[in-house]
VEXMI-479346 format. One record per residue: chain; x, y, z of N, C-alpha, C, O in turn; residue number from 1. Coordinates in nm, 3 decimals. Layout:
<atoms>
ATOM   chain       n.u       n.v       n.w      ca.u      ca.v      ca.w       c.u       c.v       c.w       o.u       o.v       o.w   resi
ATOM       A         X         Y         Z         X         Y         Z         X         Y         Z         X         Y         Z    NUM
...
</atoms>
This chain:
<atoms>
ATOM   chain       n.u       n.v       n.w      ca.u      ca.v      ca.w       c.u       c.v       c.w       o.u       o.v       o.w   resi
ATOM       A    -3.184    -9.071     3.389    -3.121    -9.205     3.365    -3.031    -9.246     3.484    -2.988    -9.165     3.567      1
ATOM       A    -3.008    -9.383     3.485    -2.930    -9.433     3.591    -2.927    -9.576     3.592    -2.967    -9.643     3.496      2
ATOM       A    -2.878    -9.626     3.702    -2.854    -9.771     3.716    -2.982    -9.834     3.789    -2.987    -9.843     3.911      3
ATOM       A    -3.084    -9.876     3.705    -3.194    -9.947     3.755    -3.169   -10.096     3.739    -3.145   -10.141     3.627      4
ATOM       A    -3.174   -10.173     3.846    -3.149   -10.322     3.834    -3.273   -10.399     3.889    -3.336   -10.361     3.987      5
ATOM       A    -3.302   -10.509     3.818    -3.412   -10.583     3.854    -3.385   -10.736     3.870    -3.288   -10.784     3.811      6
ATOM       A    -3.460   -10.811     3.943    -3.465   -10.954     3.936    -3.605   -10.992     3.910    -3.694   -10.956     3.987      7
ATOM       A    -3.628   -11.059     3.810    -3.764   -11.123     3.765    -3.764   -11.260     3.788    -3.660   -11.326     3.785      8
ATOM       A    -3.883   -11.312     3.813    -3.906   -11.456     3.827    -3.969   -11.501     3.695    -4.054   -11.432     3.637      9
ATOM       A    -3.925   -11.615     3.650    -3.967   -11.677     3.526    -3.997   -11.819     3.551    -3.945   -11.882     3.643     10
ATOM       A    -4.086   -11.871     3.464    -4.106   -12.030     3.477    -3.991   -12.100     3.436    -3.933   -12.068     3.332     11
ATOM       A    -3.952   -12.199     3.513    -3.846   -12.293     3.482    -3.885   -12.386     3.373    -3.994   -12.442     3.372     12
ATOM       A    -3.797   -12.403     3.283    -3.811   -12.500     3.176    -3.675   -12.555     3.142    -3.570   -12.499     3.177     13
ATOM       A    -3.681   -12.665     3.073    -3.559   -12.737     3.029    -3.475   -12.656     2.924    -3.527   -12.585     2.838     14
ATOM       A    -3.349   -12.673     2.940    -3.264   -12.610     2.838    -3.247   -12.463     2.845    -3.214   -12.398     2.746     15
ATOM       A    -3.271   -12.408     2.967    -3.256   -12.258     2.978    -3.114   -12.219     2.971    -3.023   -12.285     3.022     16
ATOM       A    -3.098   -12.100     2.901    -2.962   -12.047     2.890    -2.917   -11.973     3.021    -2.997   -11.953     3.113     17
ATOM       A    -2.797   -11.937     3.024    -2.744   -11.860     3.134    -2.756   -11.708     3.104    -2.786   -11.629     3.194     18
ATOM       A    -2.734   -11.668     2.980    -2.747   -11.525     2.954    -2.849   -11.503     2.840    -2.854   -11.574     2.739     19
ATOM       A    -2.927   -11.401     2.865    -3.032   -11.364     2.760    -3.024   -11.226     2.731    -3.036   -11.141     2.820     20
ATOM       A    -3.001   -11.194     2.592    -2.993   -11.046     2.543    -3.146   -11.009     2.530    -3.225   -11.092     2.486     21
ATOM       A    -3.186   -10.887     2.568    -3.323   -10.837     2.553    -3.339   -10.778     2.422    -3.242   -10.726     2.366     22
ATOM       A    -3.459   -10.784     2.367    -3.485   -10.729     2.230    -3.481   -10.580     2.245    -3.452   -10.512     2.147     23
ATOM       A    -3.508   -10.520     2.367    -3.505   -10.371     2.396    -3.503   -10.357     2.537    -3.487   -10.455     2.610     24
ATOM       A    -3.518   -10.231     2.582    -3.512   -10.203     2.727    -3.636   -10.247     2.808    -3.644   -10.225     2.929     25
ATOM       A    -3.730   -10.308     2.738    -3.857   -10.349     2.813    -3.841   -10.467     2.894    -3.926   -10.496     2.979     26
ATOM       A    -3.727   -10.544     2.872    -3.716   -10.670     2.951    -3.790   -10.787     2.893    -3.815   -10.888     2.959     27
ATOM       A    -3.826   -10.770     2.767    -3.885   -10.877     2.694    -3.780   -10.967     2.627    -3.683   -10.918     2.569     28
ATOM       A    -3.799   -11.093     2.635    -3.692   -11.187     2.584    -3.763   -11.285     2.492    -3.879   -11.322     2.513     29
ATOM       A    -3.690   -11.327     2.391    -3.754   -11.420     2.296    -3.775   -11.556     2.350    -3.871   -11.621     2.309     30
ATOM       A    -3.692   -11.609     2.441    -3.706   -11.748     2.487    -3.778   -11.765     2.610    -3.804   -11.881     2.642     31
ATOM       A    -3.819   -11.664     2.692    -3.870   -11.673     2.821    -3.999   -11.590     2.831    -4.022   -11.489     2.764     32
ATOM       A    -4.083   -11.646     2.924    -4.206   -11.574     2.954    -4.182   -11.509     3.101    -4.171   -11.578     3.202     33
ATOM       A    -4.174   -11.369     3.099    -4.154   -11.313     3.222    -4.287   -11.305     3.303    -4.394   -11.278     3.249     34
ATOM       A    -4.275   -11.330     3.443    -4.382   -11.321     3.524    -4.427   -11.166     3.547    -4.344   -11.076     3.528     35
ATOM       A    -4.538   -11.142     3.581    -4.591   -11.001     3.593    -4.513   -10.922     3.699    -4.497   -10.800     3.686     36
ATOM       A    -4.467   -10.987     3.797    -4.411   -10.916     3.926    -4.265   -10.920     3.921    -4.204   -11.024     3.896     37
ATOM       A    -4.201   -10.793     3.949    -4.056   -10.809     3.965    -4.042   -10.854     4.111    -4.125   -10.829     4.198     38
ATOM       A    -3.930   -10.920     4.127    -3.898   -10.976     4.257    -3.808   -10.881     4.332    -3.823   -10.873     4.454     39
ATOM       A    -3.724   -10.815     4.277    -3.625   -10.730     4.351    -3.597   -10.613     4.256    -3.591   -10.625     4.133     40
ATOM       A    -3.580   -10.500     4.323    -3.541   -10.372     4.253    -3.424   -10.308     4.331    -3.426   -10.302     4.454     41
ATOM       A    -3.327   -10.263     4.261    -3.222   -10.189     4.317    -3.204   -10.059     4.228    -3.235   -10.056     4.109     42
ATOM       A    -3.154    -9.957     4.294    -3.128    -9.830     4.223    -2.982    -9.776     4.250    -2.946    -9.748     4.364     43
ATOM       A    -2.902    -9.764     4.145    -2.766    -9.724     4.163    -2.683    -9.793     4.264    -2.620    -9.736     4.353     44
ATOM       A    -2.687    -9.927     4.241    -2.606   -10.014     4.335    -2.485   -10.071     4.248    -2.482   -10.186     4.205     45
ATOM       A    -2.390    -9.980     4.228    -2.276   -10.014     4.132    -2.205   -10.143     4.175    -2.177   -10.235     4.097     46
ATOM       A    -2.176   -10.143     4.310    -2.093   -10.262     4.358    -2.165   -10.392     4.318    -2.104   -10.481     4.258     47
ATOM       A    -2.293   -10.403     4.352    -2.362   -10.526     4.319    -2.369   -10.547     4.170    -2.348   -10.661     4.127     48
ATOM       A    -2.397   -10.443     4.083    -2.396   -10.468     3.946    -2.258   -10.522     3.885    -2.253   -10.605     3.794     49
ATOM       A    -2.153   -10.471     3.943    -2.021   -10.523     3.904    -2.005   -10.668     3.940    -1.951   -10.744     3.860     50
ATOM       A    -2.053   -10.713     4.068    -2.050   -10.842     4.107    -2.126   -10.927     4.004    -2.079   -11.033     3.965     51
ATOM       A    -2.242   -10.880     3.960    -2.327   -10.954     3.868    -2.255   -10.962     3.730    -2.263   -11.063     3.661     52
ATOM       A    -2.185   -10.853     3.694    -2.110   -10.865     3.568    -2.006   -10.968     3.578    -1.981   -11.037     3.480     53
ATOM       A    -1.941   -10.984     3.691    -1.836   -11.086     3.698    -1.902   -11.222     3.698    -1.844   -11.315     3.642     54
ATOM       A    -2.015   -11.240     3.755    -2.100   -11.371     3.745    -2.140   -11.389     3.600    -2.125   -11.503     3.556     55
ATOM       A    -2.185   -11.304     3.524    -2.218   -11.307     3.383    -2.090   -11.348     3.302    -2.101   -11.429     3.209     56
ATOM       A    -1.979   -11.297     3.335    -1.857   -11.341     3.260    -1.829   -11.489     3.279    -1.788   -11.562     3.189     57
ATOM       A    -1.855   -11.527     3.402    -1.824   -11.671     3.442    -1.927   -11.764     3.365    -1.901   -11.882     3.340     58
ATOM       A    -2.039   -11.705     3.331    -2.146   -11.784     3.254    -2.136   -11.771     3.103    -2.222   -11.820     3.030     59
ATOM       A    -2.038   -11.712     3.060    -2.006   -11.695     2.919    -2.030   -11.561     2.853    -2.009   -11.551     2.732     60
ATOM       A    -2.072   -11.463     2.920    -2.084   -11.327     2.869    -1.946   -11.270     2.832    -1.861   -11.266     2.920     61
ATOM       A    -1.919   -11.228     2.712    -1.777   -11.199     2.675    -1.772   -11.057     2.642    -1.678   -11.018     2.573     62
ATOM       A    -1.864   -10.972     2.684    -1.858   -10.818     2.650    -1.783   -10.757     2.766    -1.754   -10.817     2.870     63
ATOM       A    -1.757   -10.638     2.739    -1.695   -10.545     2.843    -1.793   -10.496     2.936    -1.912   -10.514     2.911     64
ATOM       A    -1.755   -10.433     3.041    -1.847   -10.389     3.150    -1.953   -10.291     3.083    -2.072   -10.296     3.112     65
ATOM       A    -1.903   -10.208     2.999    -2.003   -10.105     2.932    -2.112   -10.169     2.846    -2.220   -10.114     2.826     66
ATOM       A    -2.077   -10.289     2.796    -2.171   -10.370     2.720    -2.271   -10.451     2.799    -2.361   -10.510     2.740     67
ATOM       A    -2.256   -10.454     2.929    -2.339   -10.533     3.022    -2.470   -10.443     3.040    -2.495   -10.378     3.141     68
ATOM       A    -2.544   -10.450     2.935    -2.671   -10.365     2.922    -2.775   -10.434     2.847    -2.754   -10.490     2.739     69
ATOM       A    -2.900   -10.428     2.915    -3.010   -10.507     2.845    -2.979   -10.650     2.827    -3.015   -10.708     2.724     70
ATOM       A    -2.912   -10.715     2.927    -2.884   -10.852     2.936    -2.939   -10.910     3.067    -2.928   -10.850     3.174     71
ATOM       A    -2.993   -11.020     3.054    -3.045   -11.086     3.177    -2.953   -11.217     3.205    -2.913   -11.290     3.115     72
ATOM       A    -2.929   -11.233     3.328    -2.837   -11.336     3.367    -2.927   -11.430     3.468    -2.989   -11.384     3.563     73
ATOM       A    -2.922   -11.555     3.434    -2.997   -11.659     3.509    -2.921   -11.665     3.642    -2.798   -11.670     3.643     74
ATOM       A    -2.994   -11.666     3.755    -2.943   -11.680     3.890    -2.986   -11.821     3.948    -3.103   -11.849     3.972     75
ATOM       A    -2.892   -11.898     3.967    -2.921   -12.030     4.014    -2.915   -12.020     4.174    -2.875   -11.919     4.231     76
ATOM       A    -2.957   -12.131     4.236    -2.957   -12.138     4.380    -2.802   -12.118     4.432    -2.775   -12.054     4.533     77
ATOM       A    -2.715   -12.176     4.357    -2.576   -12.170     4.393    -2.527   -12.029     4.377    -2.453   -11.980     4.462     78
ATOM       A    -2.568   -11.956     4.263    -2.533   -11.820     4.247    -2.578   -11.730     4.371    -2.505   -11.646     4.425     79
ATOM       A    -2.697   -11.757     4.403    -2.756   -11.676     4.517    -2.676   -11.706     4.653    -2.651   -11.617     4.734     80
ATOM       A    -2.641   -11.836     4.669    -2.565   -11.875     4.792    -2.421   -11.798     4.781    -2.369   -11.747     4.881     81
ATOM       A    -2.365   -11.795     4.657    -2.230   -11.732     4.634    -2.251   -11.577     4.658    -2.162   -11.515     4.715     82
ATOM       A    -2.361   -11.515     4.619    -2.385   -11.362     4.650    -2.392   -11.351     4.803    -2.331   -11.262     4.862     83
ATOM       A    -2.470   -11.447     4.867    -2.492   -11.426     5.010    -2.356   -11.431     5.086    -2.339   -11.354     5.180     84
ATOM       A    -2.263   -11.512     5.050    -2.136   -11.536     5.101    -2.061   -11.411     5.067    -1.992   -11.361     5.155     85
ATOM       A    -2.066   -11.354     4.946    -1.996   -11.233     4.918    -2.045   -11.116     4.998    -1.966   -11.032     5.042     86
ATOM       A    -2.174   -11.110     5.019    -2.225   -10.999     5.106    -2.168   -11.006     5.245    -2.123   -10.906     5.302     87
ATOM       A    -2.172   -11.122     5.296    -2.116   -11.156     5.442    -1.967   -11.136     5.459    -1.921   -11.097     5.566     88
ATOM       A    -1.888   -11.164     5.349    -1.749   -11.162     5.364    -1.678   -11.054     5.280    -1.557   -11.064     5.257     89
ATOM       A    -1.751   -10.949     5.231    -1.681   -10.836     5.169    -1.667   -10.850     5.023    -1.609   -10.761     4.960     90
ATOM       A    -1.716   -10.960     4.960    -1.697   -10.980     4.815    -1.773   -10.879     4.724    -1.735   -10.851     4.611     91
ATOM       A    -1.877   -10.829     4.779    -1.955   -10.720     4.699    -1.878   -10.586     4.727    -1.841   -10.513     4.635     92
ATOM       A    -1.857   -10.558     4.855    -1.784   -10.442     4.896    -1.650   -10.420     4.813    -1.610   -10.307     4.785     93
ATOM       A    -1.594   -10.518     4.782    -1.468   -10.508     4.699    -1.490   -10.439     4.578    -1.393   -10.388     4.524     94
ATOM       A    -1.609   -10.428     4.523    -1.641   -10.355     4.394    -1.678   -10.211     4.409    -1.704   -10.140     4.311     95
ATOM       A    -1.680   -10.164     4.545    -1.725   -10.025     4.570    -1.622    -9.926     4.511    -1.510    -9.970     4.482     96
ATOM       A    -1.650    -9.807     4.493    -1.559    -9.702     4.466    -1.584    -9.585     4.572    -1.680    -9.576     4.650     97
ATOM       A    -1.481    -9.500     4.557    -1.492    -9.378     4.646    -1.617    -9.301     4.614    -1.679    -9.242     4.703     98
ATOM       A    -1.657    -9.300     4.485    -1.773    -9.217     4.447    -1.904    -9.305     4.491    -2.004    -9.247     4.534     99
ATOM       A    -1.901    -9.429     4.479    -2.020    -9.511     4.511    -1.984    -9.617     4.618    -1.968    -9.734     4.585    100
ATOM       A    -1.972    -9.578     4.736    -1.939    -9.667     4.839    -2.057    -9.774     4.875    -2.175    -9.741     4.864    101
ATOM       A    -2.021    -9.895     4.914    -2.114    -9.999     4.947    -2.157    -9.972     5.085    -2.076    -9.982     5.178    102
ATOM       A    -2.283    -9.937     5.105    -2.336    -9.904     5.236    -2.388   -10.019     5.319    -2.412   -10.125     5.262    103
ATOM       A    -2.407   -10.007     5.445    -2.473   -10.097     5.527    -2.607   -10.134     5.486    -2.649   -10.250     5.487    104
ATOM       A    -2.682   -10.019     5.446    -2.832   -10.047     5.395    -2.825   -10.124     5.267    -2.918   -10.202     5.247    105
ATOM       A    -2.731   -10.116     5.178    -2.718   -10.202     5.066    -2.684   -10.344     5.101    -2.739   -10.436     5.042    106
ATOM       A    -2.597   -10.363     5.193    -2.560   -10.495     5.234    -2.683   -10.568     5.307    -2.707   -10.688     5.292    107
ATOM       A    -2.751   -10.488     5.382    -2.884   -10.552     5.440    -2.972   -10.586     5.336    -3.025   -10.697     5.337    108
ATOM       A    -2.997   -10.500     5.241    -3.090   -10.528     5.129    -3.049   -10.648     5.044    -3.132   -10.731     5.005    109
ATOM       A    -2.922   -10.654     5.020    -2.869   -10.769     4.942    -2.892   -10.903     5.023    -2.946   -11.001     4.970    110
ATOM       A    -2.851   -10.903     5.146    -2.870   -11.022     5.217    -3.015   -11.063     5.230    -3.044   -11.182     5.221    111
ATOM       A    -3.108   -10.969     5.252    -3.250   -11.001     5.259    -3.299   -11.053     5.121    -3.390   -11.135     5.114    112
ATOM       A    -3.237   -11.004     5.015    -3.277   -11.048     4.876    -3.231   -11.198     4.870    -3.309   -11.282     4.825    113
ATOM       A    -3.110   -11.233     4.914    -3.067   -11.368     4.911    -3.153   -11.460     4.986    -3.186   -11.567     4.935    114
ATOM       A    -3.193   -11.425     5.106    -3.277   -11.504     5.181    -3.411   -11.529     5.123    -3.460   -11.642     5.134    115
ATOM       A    -3.474   -11.438     5.066    -3.603   -11.442     4.997    -3.585   -11.527     4.873    -3.665   -11.617     4.846    116
ATOM       A    -3.475   -11.498     4.795    -3.459   -11.573     4.671    -3.424   -11.723     4.685    -3.461   -11.802     4.598    117
ATOM       A    -3.359   -11.760     4.785    -3.334   -11.899     4.832    -3.467   -11.972     4.867    -3.484   -12.090     4.836    118
ATOM       A    -3.552   -11.904     4.926    -3.686   -11.970     4.959    -3.764   -11.980     4.830    -3.823   -12.084     4.803    119
ATOM       A    -3.768   -11.879     4.752    -3.853   -11.872     4.629    -3.799   -11.976     4.526    -3.882   -12.045     4.465    120
ATOM       A    -3.672   -11.992     4.503    -3.622   -12.080     4.403    -3.635   -12.230     4.437    -3.593   -12.315     4.359    121
ATOM       A    -3.689   -12.261     4.545    -3.733   -12.393     4.582    -3.848   -12.435     4.491    -3.864   -12.553     4.461    122
ATOM       A    -3.930   -12.336     4.447    -4.039   -12.366     4.361    -3.998   -12.378     4.225    -3.878   -12.385     4.199    123
ATOM       A    -4.090   -12.382     4.127    -4.059   -12.400     3.989    -4.038   -12.261     3.918    -4.092   -12.237     3.811    124
ATOM       A    -3.965   -12.180     3.975    -3.929   -12.056     3.913    -3.777   -12.043     3.904    -3.701   -12.117     3.966    125
ATOM       A    -3.738   -11.947     3.823    -3.595   -11.912     3.797    -3.581   -11.759     3.814    -3.667   -11.685     3.767    126
ATOM       A    -3.481   -11.713     3.875    -3.457   -11.562     3.889    -3.366   -11.527     3.781    -3.272   -11.599     3.748    127
ATOM       A    -3.399   -11.404     3.721    -3.316   -11.343     3.614    -3.287   -11.203     3.658    -3.377   -11.122     3.679    128
ATOM       A    -3.151   -11.174     3.674    -3.102   -11.042     3.693    -3.106   -10.968     3.565    -3.064   -11.020     3.462    129
ATOM       A    -3.158   -10.845     3.569    -3.176   -10.772     3.448    -3.133   -10.630     3.462    -3.163   -10.571     3.566    130
ATOM       A    -3.059   -10.564     3.359    -3.015   -10.431     3.368    -3.049   -10.348     3.249    -2.972   -10.347     3.154    131
ATOM       A    -3.166   -10.273     3.248    -3.198   -10.198     3.133    -3.126   -10.062     3.139    -3.191    -9.958     3.148    132
ATOM       A    -2.996   -10.062     3.135    -2.918    -9.939     3.163    -2.879    -9.877     3.032    -2.851    -9.943     2.932    133
ATOM       A    -2.879    -9.745     3.037    -2.838    -9.658     2.931    -2.951    -9.635     2.822    -2.929    -9.562     2.725    134
</atoms>
């Protein structure tokens, strides 16, 4: 077990929510149709997960950090730009711990994700960050 984190692409439709609870750990959601391909995968990236948790709180998630599990968070173009800025200016690194430092490799992977996501979100897709943890 561990911290496996994904971004999936889904078809954009009107009236999309910001937060989606999953029916189970499969990543299946009642209101959205997941595309077959995952867009991004991270393993044990605690600093980024905490950044995403703070984003989810700003979008209305009212659970504690431990409850941020089997939840999908819609990532808008502005969210991705904010993440890119956070990567460049230490905003993700701020969530590192002594046990789980934010490495240069993680920062590079995060920045590349932002670049790819910004190009992809120009189409009719939406990115959903998903954490099937625990």
